[in-house]
C-alpha positions in Angstrom: 12.3 -13.2 11.0 12.1 -14.5 14.6 8.4 -15.6 14.9 8.4 -16.6 11.0 8.9 -20.2 11.9 6.1 -20.1 15.0 3.9 -18.5 13.0 4.7 -20.6 9.4 3.7 -23.7 11.1 0.9 -22.5 14.6 -1.0 -20.2 12.3 -0.6 -20.5 8.6 2.0 -20.3 5.6 0.4 -17.1 4.3 1.6 -15.7 7.6 4.6 -15.0 7.0 4.2 -14.9 2.9 1.7 -11.8 3.4 4.3 -10.1 5.7 7.2 -10.3 3.4 5.1 -9.1 0.7 4.4 -5.9 2.8 7.4 -5.0 3.9 8.8 -5.1 0.4 5.9 -2.5 -0.7 7.1 -0.5 2.2 10.4 0.0 1.6 9.5 0.5 -2.1 7.3 2.9 -1.3 9.9 4.6 0.6 12.4 4.8 -1.9 9.2 6.1 -4.1 8.7 8.8 -1.3 12.4 9.8 -0.9 14.1 9.6 -3.8 10.6 11.6 -5.9 10.7 15.2 -6.5 7.8 16.1 -4.0 6.9 19.4 -6.7 10.7 22.2 -6.7 10.0 24.6 -7.8 13.4 26.1 -10.1 15.3 28.8 -8.7 14.9 31.8 -10.9 18.3 31.4 -11.6 18.2 27.7 -13.2 15.1 29.1 -15.0 17.4 31.9 -16.8 19.9 28.9 -17.8 18.0 26.4 -18.9 15.7 27.3 -22.6 11.2 27.6 -21.4 12.2 26.6 -18.5 10.6 30.1 -17.7 7.4 29.7 -19.5 6.8 25.7 -18.3 7.0 26.9 -14.6 4.9 29.7 -15.0 2.3 27.8 -16.7 2.3 24.8 -13.9 2.7 27.3 -10.9 -0.2 30.1 -12.2 1.9 32.9 -12.4 1.5 33.4 -15.6 -0.8 36.2 -14.8 -1.1 39.4 -15.1 0.8 41.3 -12.0 2.4 38.5 -11.0 5.1 38.1 -13.7 9.1 38.8 -12.1 10.6 42.0 -13.5 13.1 42.7 -15.3 16.7 42.4 -13.7 18.2 45.2 -11.4 21.0 46.2 -11.6 22.3 43.4 -9.0 21.3 41.0 -11.8 18.4 39.7 -9.7 14.9 39.3 -10.7 12.0 41.7 -8.7 9.1 41.1 -7.8 6.3 42.9 -9.4 2.9 41.4 -7.5 -0.4 43.2 -7.2 -2.3 43.4 -4.1 -4.7 41.3 -5.8 -2.4 38.6 -6.5 -0.8 38.9 -2.5 -4.1 38.3 -1.3 -4.7 35.3 -3.1 -1.8 33.6 -2.0 0.8 34.2 -4.3 4.3 34.8 -2.6 7.7 36.4 -3.2 10.8 33.9 -2.5 13.5 36.2 -1.5 16.0 32.9 -1.1 15.1 31.2 -4.4 13.8 34.6 -6.0 10.7 33.0 -8.2 6.9 34.2 -7.1 5.1 30.6 -5.4 1.6 29.9 -5.7 -0.9 29.4 -3.3 0.1 26.3 -0.4 3.7 26.5 -1.3 6.1 27.6 0.8 9.9 27.6 1.5 11.7 24.5 2.8 14.2 25.4 5.5 15.8 22.1 5.5 16.1 21.3 1.6 16.2 24.8 1.0 14.1 25.0 -1.7 10.3 25.9 -2.0 8.3 23.0 -3.4 4.5 22.7 -4.2 1.1 22.0 -2.0 4.3 21.0 0.3 2.7 19.4 3.2 6.0 18.9 5.9 10.0 17.8 5.2 10.1 14.7 6.6 13.2 13.4 8.6 12.4 10.3 8.8 12.6 9.9 4.5 15.0 12.8 3.7 13.0 14.5 1.8 9.3 16.9 1.7 6.4 16.1 1.3 4.4 17.6 -1.4 2.3 17.0 -5.0 4.8 15.0 -6.1 5.4 12.2 -3.4 2.6 13.1 -1.3 0.5 9.6 -2.8 3.8 7.6 -1.7 4.2 9.0 1.2 0.9 8.1 2.4 1.1 4.9 0.9 4.3 4.0 2.9 2.5 4.5 6.5 -0.7 2.2 4.9 2.4 -0.6 4.8 4.1 0.5 7.5 1.1 0.2 9.8 0.0 -3.5 8.3 3.7 -4.4 8.6 4.1 -3.0 12.2 0.2 -4.6 13.4 1.7 -8.2 11.6 4.8 -7.7 13.6 3.4 -7.7 16.7 0.7 -10.5 16.0 3.9 -12.7 14.8 5.8 -11.5 17.7 2.6 -12.0 20.7 1.9 -15.6 19.2 6.2 -16.2 19.6 5.5 -15.1 23.2 2.6 -16.7 23.7 4.8 -20.2 22.4 7.7 -19.6 24.0 6.5 -18.4 27.7 5.5 -22.9 28.5 8.9 -23.4 30.7 10.1 -19.9 30.7 10.2 -18.0 33.9 8.0 -14.4 34.6 11.1 -12.6 34.6 12.7 -13.7 31.4 9.0 -13.0 30.4 8.8 -9.6 31.4 11.6 -8.9 29.1 11.1 -10.1 26.3 7.9 -8.6 26.4 9.7 -5.1 27.3 12.6 -5.1 24.8 10.6 -7.5 22.4 6.9 -6.0 22.7 6.2 -2.7 24.2 8.3 -0.8 21.8 6.5 -2.4 18.4 3.0 -1.5 20.4 4.5 2.5 20.5 5.2 2.3 17.0 2.1 1.4 16.1 -0.2 2.7 17.5 2.2 6.8 16.2 1.9 5.6 12.7 -1.9 4.6 13.5 -2.4 8.0 15.0 -0.3 9.1 12.3 -2.1 7.7 9.0 -5.0 8.7 10.6 -4.3 12.8 10.8 -3.1 12.8 6.9 -6.6 10.4 6.5 -8.1 14.0 7.6 -6.0 15.6 5.8 -6.5 14.2 2.5 -10.7 14.8 3.0 -10.6 17.8 4.0 -8.4 19.1 1.5 -5.6 21.0 4.5 -1.8 20.2 4.2 0.5 19.4 7.5 1.5 22.9 7.5 -1.2 24.6 7.3 -2.9 23.3 9.9 0.1 23.5 12.3 0.7 27.3 11.2 -3.7 28.1 11.5 -3.1 30.2 7.7 -5.7 28.8 5.3 -7.0 26.2 7.5 -10.5 27.4 6.6 -10.6 27.8 2.7 -9.5 24.2 2.8 -8.3 23.3 -1.1 -7.2 21.0 -3.6 -6.5 17.4 -1.9 -2.9 15.9 -1.8 -4.2 12.8 -4.1 -5.2 15.1 -7.2 -3.2 14.7 -10.1 0.0 16.0 -9.4 1.4 16.7 -12.5 4.9 17.0 -13.9 8.6 17.9 -12.5 9.6 20.6 -13.6 13.1 19.7 -13.0 13.2 17.3 -15.5 16.9 16.3 -14.3 16.9 13.1 -16.2 16.7 15.7 -18.9 18.7 18.8 -18.2 21.4 15.9 -17.6 21.2 13.9 -21.2 21.7 17.3 -22.0 24.5 18.4 -20.2 26.6 15.8 -21.0 28.2 15.5 -24.7 27.2 13.3 -27.1 29.7 10.2 -27.8 30.9 9.2 -31.2 
């Protein structure tokens, strides 16, 4: 906003206009990343009360296979895990919290307390997990944020160069320290993060696999693959639960 007048008159009106569109795009992708189901696997308690959900989850996670089914509940009402050694070797794991079998590359997020398909990481900036279903939005958000930071840095530089005429050097240094330095630091951080996720997308790895060194040598399907439908069906479940008004 501060540099809009300077760039509008001294560079081109297109620069602040394009910056505004990039800003709107970054906000939209931020909301999509934050509000989209990342690929949560419904807990056993939810599957038990929603008709047909257990079969849908089994098909989506690949657990509808011999030796990967959940056994009959024990005396406490909790399901029993019947994973075979072969399935465990293939990467299937039993989640004691959600009481479900999670497929390879899925993981339980301690922040969200849910198992997420193709779990990448939990992002505190978007307050959501990044997984199979919202990774594209997250990547787009990084690109848009990088473009926005570059535009802000250029606009700030032009504005400060114009304002430096007749301004003492100490005042100019304070302005650079308060405005220019934070912008450059954030821009470098976003650029490095974007390059890191570009490498992840090209190699088929996730952030969790790289940091934990688990599955790093095997690779896998890229997170830009078809994300599939949500297993939660929040709107459908809510509409079914609400009484119909006459």
